[in-house]
Residue, then its C-alpha position, 0 to 999 in steps of 0.5 A: m318689280r322696280p323700272s331698272l330690274v324690268v329694263a336689266a331683265a329686258v335685256v338679259a331676256v334679250t341678250a341670254p340666246a346670245f351666249a348660247a354655242t352654235l354647233t359646226p356642220n362637223e357637230i351637228q353631223s357627230t351628234f345627230f346624223n349620225g344614223q341613231p335615233f333622237t327626239a325632235a318636235g314636228a310631224k314624223a315625214e320622209g326627207t334628207w338633209k345636209l350639211t351647210k357652214e352654216g348648219f343644216c339643210t332639210t327637204w321634206k316630201g313635198s317642201k321646199p329646202n329649209c336651213y337652220r341653225l343648231v345651238t346649245a339649250g341646256d344638258n342633251k338639249w338644243s334649239v333648232m333655229k331659224g332665223s332668230t326665231s327658235v322653232a323646234t328643241w332636240t334632246k338626246 
């Protein structure tokens, strides 16, 4: 790979997540927290969730609250973001 292509590829890799659409709290509720099952990465556990202006927060039994944003990651696929890190992928 020529050096100019390496730089271009690095810029695309860094900026690509910025183009993903962040779901609003209303979109999160209507898409996921509507009583219908969905697939999420992680262990099964009991907990609660609440919407925030940035996304949602969860509190699992025996743990402190954690807050996240959801961004589109393809057709019927969303990345669960904690800061700038994707911590899970949800599909529906």
